[in-house]
N, C-alpha and C positions, 0 to 999 in steps of 0.2 A: 504494500499500499503506498501510497507516493504520501510527503508531507500535506495531506489536504487536513482543512477542521474536519474534526469528527463528525458527521453527521448520523444519526441514528434514526427510526421508527417505528412506530406500530401499526398494524396495516389490517383492522376487523374488520366482519365482516356484516353487515349490518343485518342479521337475517333470523336475529332470536336476541335472546339474555347475554349479557356480556358478562361470561366465563371468569372465574376467578385467575385461571390459568391466563388469560388474556392481559388481567389486571398484574400479574405476576411479570408476564411479557413487558408490559407498557413500564413498569417499576425498574424491571432492570437496563433498560434501554433508556430511560429517564436517569437513571445512576451514572451509567456507564458517557452519556452527555456530559454530566454535568462535574464529575472526574476528570474529563478531559477538555474541559472548557466548548465543547463544540454545541450541536444544536440536536432539540428532539421533535421528531415531525409525528403528524399523522395523515395516515391515506386509509381511508371509507373505500372498499372494496365493493361499490354496491353495483356490480356486472349482474347480479341476478335479480332481475326487474322486478319480478312476479315477489318477490320475499323480502325485496331492500326498501323497506316504508320508512315514511318521513321519521314514524315510532320508533322506527327499530335503531335509526340513526339518531332521535335523540337520546334513546336508551345508553347507547354508546357516549355521545357527549355529556352525559348527565353522572355517569359513570366516573369516568374519568376527570372532573370536576370534583365529582365527590369525593374523589382520593386524592385531589391536590397533584393530580398528574396530567396538567393540562399541555399540551404541545405550545411551543414556539411560535408557530405562525400557522397560520388558519389554514383548514384541512385540506385534504385534495382528495377530489371525489373522483373514483378509476372510470364511471362510465364516460364522465365528458371527455376522455383524452382516447376514443377509441380511434378518434383520426388519428393523431400521432403512433395510437398503435398499429395500424394499418399502413403508414408512414415508412416505418420499420421494416414492416413485411416484407413491402415493394422494394423496399430498398437490397432487402438480403435478395430476392429473388432477382435482382438488378443485377448484384454482382456475384450471381453464381451461389450461393451459398442456402439456396433454399430453390425448391421444385415446385412446380402444378402435379399435385396427385390428380389422376380421372379416376380411380377406382372406385366403381358404381358400390351402394351400400352392401349388396349380392357381395361382389368381388370384396369386399373388406374382412366381410364373414368366412368365406370361405379360406381368404389368406389366414387371420386369427386363428381357424383351426388348424391351418397346417402348419403354422408356430407354433403351438401350442403342441401338436404332436409330436413336432422335432425339436422340441425344448429350446425355442430359439424365438427372439423376439419380431414382429411384425416387421416385413421389408416387402416396400413399392415396388414393383416394375417399373414405374414411371422417374425413378431416381434419375435413371439415365437412359430417357426414351430412345430410341434409333430411329431417325429425321424429327419434321416437325410434328408441332405439337395444336391444335386448337383449341384455342383458349378462349372461345366463347361456351363448351361444354362444361359444366357443374364439374367444380373440385376445389379443391382445399390446398391451402400451400402449408409445405411441409418443412422443416429444417433440414439442412444437409450436413447432418453430424457426424463427426468422424466415428470409423469405424473399426478402427485399428489402437491398439495401444490403450492407454486407461487414463479416466480421468482423475485427479487428486485433490483432495477437498483439505485444508487446512484447518479443522476446526477449532476453535478456541474452547470449545468445551469437552467435544470426542475424540481430539489427536485428528493425527492424518485418517481419513477414511478413504481408500480406492475403489472406484468404479472402471471396471471394465467397460472400452466401449463399445464391443460387441453386444452388451447385455444390454446397451440403450437405442430404443427404438430412434427415425427421425419426428420429434412431437410437431403436431399440428400446429401453427401459427396463426392462420387465418382458416377459419372452418365454409363451408359452403357458402352461407349468407352473406361474407365477410366479417363477419363479427370475430375481433381475437380472442385468445384463449387465454386462460390465466396466467403461464408460464411465461408467453411472450407480455402480456402487458406489465405484469409484475416488476420482470427485469427494465423494461421502457422508464416505466416511473421511475424506479428505483435510482436509477440511471440518470436522469433529468430534474431529481429532487437532491440530484448528490449523495443519494446517501452511500457511506462509507464501511458503515455495519450494519449487518444483516443479523440483530440478534430475534430470534424466534422460536417457536416448538419444534421438537426434534420429528414432531411429524410429518415438517416439510427436507428432511434432508435430504431424501431422494431428491426433489427438487433441485437442490442444490448444482447436482451434477450437469442436468439440463438446462438450468439456468447458467451456467457455466458456458455451453456450448453458445449460446446467444450472446452472451456477452462478446467470447474469445471472436465470432464470426464477425460482430459489428468492430471489433479492435478497439473496446469499450474495456474500461479499469475494472477488475473484480474485484467486487466486496471483503470484507473480513467476513466469514461468515464463525456464526456461532449458533446451535443449537442447544433448544434448554431440554430438560426431561422433563417429562408430566409428573403433574402432583395428583398422587395416589389419595384414596382414604386409608384410615384410620388401620382398617385391614390388609394395607397392601394392593387392596382394587383398585382397576381406574376406578375414577370419583363420580358416583354417581348419586340420583337424589337421595338413596338410603342412607346416604354419608350426612342426609342434610344441605347447609345451602351449597349453592356451587356457583351462584351468580351474582354477584359486585353488589345488585340491589338489596338483594337478600341480605347480606350480610348489615348494612344499611339499617333493614326492615326490624333485624334482630336485634340491633343497641349497640354495634362495634363501631368503634370514632376509626376515622381513617388513618388518624394519626399510628393506630395501634396497628391494624390492618398493614399500613407499609410497614412498619419493622418486624411485624411477622411474616408477609409474603417475602422479605429480603431473605430472612432466617431459613427459608423453605429454597434448600439447593444452595446456598452461598453462607458465610458467616468471618467475624472476624476475631478470632480467637474464642474467649470464652466468653466476649460480649454478650447478653441476651438480651440487653436497653440500649438500645443508640438514638441517635437526633437525626434527621433527614441530613443535616452538614455533616454530621461523621461519617454516616451511612456513606453520603458523595465521596469523601475524601477519604473512604477507604477501599469503595468497589472496584474491581477489578473483574471485567468477562471469564478469564483465563482461572478465577479463583472458583468459579461454578463447578459444582462436582456434579459427574456424569451423570448419576443412579435417580432414580425417581426418587422424589419427596413425599412425605407423608402427614396429610394435614391431620394436625394431633389441637382437637379444640380444650384442653385442658391448659396448654401454653399458650391458647389465643387468649383464654378468657384471663389468664396471669399478667399479661400483656395490658389487656385492655382494662384491666381493673389499675393496673399501675395507672394509663394514661388518665382514666376518670379521675383517680386521684390528684394530678397534676393541673386537671383542666379547670379555668376560672367557674366559679358558681354561676357566675353571670349566665355564661354560655350550656352550661349544664343545665341549670332551670328550664332554657328555652328547649332543648331536648326531650326536658320531662314533661315539660306542658304539650311538647306536639304527641308524644306517646299518652298524657293522659288524653286529649281530646280525638285522638284515633278511638279512642275507649271510649268516648262517650262522658267521659266524667266531666262534671262541672268546674269549670276554672274560673275564680273567682277573684274581684280585684283584691288587692293585697294578698291574693295568693303567693306571687312574686316575692315576697319581704317573708313568708313565712319557708318558702324553699330554700332562698337564700342562707337563713338561720339553719335548716333542715340537715341541705344536703352534705356538707363536711362532715355533719355526724354521722352520717348513715355510710357512707360510700366506702369505708374500710370494707375489701375483702368480695364485695358486688360486682360480678364478671360483667354487666353490660347494663344501657340504661334501661331496658325493660325492669331490668330487677331494679335499679335505683329508682323508677316510678312505683312499684310494688311497694319499695320500701320508704316513702314519705306518704302514705295513703293516711297514716294516723294523723298529722299534721294537718293535712287539710278537709279531716270530718268536717261538718257543720251538725251545731247541737240542735238538739237533745241528741245525743249519742244513743243506739239501738245497740245496746251491750247484747253480746251470746249468752248463753244459758251457764255455759263458764264461768265468765267473768261474773254473771248475776249472784252464781251461788258463793262468790269469797265475799261478799257485803251480805257480813251477819252484822245483828243488831253492834256486836262490840268495835268489829271491826269500823263501820259507817259512823261510831261516837269518835275514835282514834283519829278517824282523817279527816272529821269536823276540825277537831285540835290539830292538827298537822296544818291546816291551812291556815290557821292561824298562823302560826308560825311561819308559813312558806310567804302568806302573805308581807312580814316585817322583814324576809330574809332580800339580801341585794340579789339578784339574778343575772348568775351570772355561775358557771360550771362551779370551783372549788366553792362559791358561797352557799351554791344550793346540797353539794356535797356534804356540807360542816353543817346546815340544819338539818340535814335526814339523818345523818348521825345522831348528831345531838338530840334532835326529838325522840330516838330507839332508847337513847342512854338515861332522858327527864321517863320515857315511858317503863322503863325496866323492861323491853323486851328488844328481839332483835328486828332489825330490817326485814326478816320474812315474813316478821307475822302483820305487817301492813303493805309490805312493797311490792308484792303479786296484784293486791287489793289497788294500789294507786294507779300502778300501771296497766289494769285494766279500764280503769273509769277514763283514765286519761287517753287513751287509744281506742277505745272502743275494741278492744280485742286483736285490733291488729298488728303484726310484727311493729317494734318500736326497739330504740338503742337504750341505755341505761338510764335511772331515771332523771338524772339531772340534765340527760340529753334530751328528754324528751321533754323536757317541763322546757326546757331553751328555746325545744324547736315550736312549742307551742306556744308559748308568749306566755307573759304573767296572767292578765287577766284571762284568757282563754282556757288555763290552765286551771286557775281559782274557779271559773263558770263551770268546768268539767267536773269541777271536784263537788261542787254547791250542787249541781244536779243529782249526784248518785247518791245525796245525803237526804233524809227524811225532810218532809214539808213542815 
């Protein structure tokens, strides 16, 4: 590779959801571009017009935006470049590096059967025709690929991969209707976009040899190849619906933060020593495509949850409050004026060990309930006459307390000593009347979350009139 600026690209097809494997490929392209001071581009391979809808394109753009992996330039749409693809095919034809193949569908079927029986690839009799040809007849245009020797791919992940040219057929460049094929379009687009490093899934490894032939036929510089292994499920099998989320949007819906997913995806097949948690800047400074492991990576939900909790604990409460409110609204939970302040008090007290934003939304419900609380039977059973009387006296002590965690903890301990009982004699009942039976933090944290006026009112509601 000459001393050109590094240019990487991600080239998804808008034919469905954005798979987590595509997201990791985008991340590795983004990291390598950042590491080398290069550019990271996006091409939408939308040549399948029936499946390439505006909605599917939006899924890709939204997924990359959510992940924080937006391209450095406006996306290129492959379909709009069909004339350029045809131009290159005709150029190859004019220079004798491609030829017209007039085999009919029936003749092609027969040749395929013969080739299969003889253990070889399809060979067209029109590669070297005798005499002139009638270009007005229906035909495809095929690349005149080398048939002797070998094509070597110096892959940054897989190492050297050798393809015997005799095992590679003359790939079709233009179909009978004049539409370009995938391999031609990819090569032309990558060349015209200035792509220097093709970092993609290893399901494209075989295409690398075929595409190399096109580069060589055009006299273009071949990019650096790097083919990434697949992501498997925890059981080591190909990732599928039975393993849970597969699409980027599903991880968002499940309450994962984009920075956590970036950190986790970077660890799937690549790493920096024993570092488990690192920033985007650190990953970009350390990343080298040659350090990617060639074996498939396995999705590990426990590790992802651990990372997500780390980033939940680092996130600004204002951001988390917005995310939690969105979750609650999606559940038709009424969000009232003043709930934001309640969330800002509560979130720092409940996010320890919570894996996702969905779990965080569950953890704040106790603080957002509206009086009077409908206590479950188990909570009502705790409110004996003795306990209610004790809560009434505790309420007086709390009213005179400073409303901070240390002060409230001291007040509760002091009250227990005065009463001559352990906190266990009234703590469960206090928690129940404060939370309505929902999960809640320790007593002092629960009181802080709910606020002084609301806490005292909830206790009063549980006392006899």
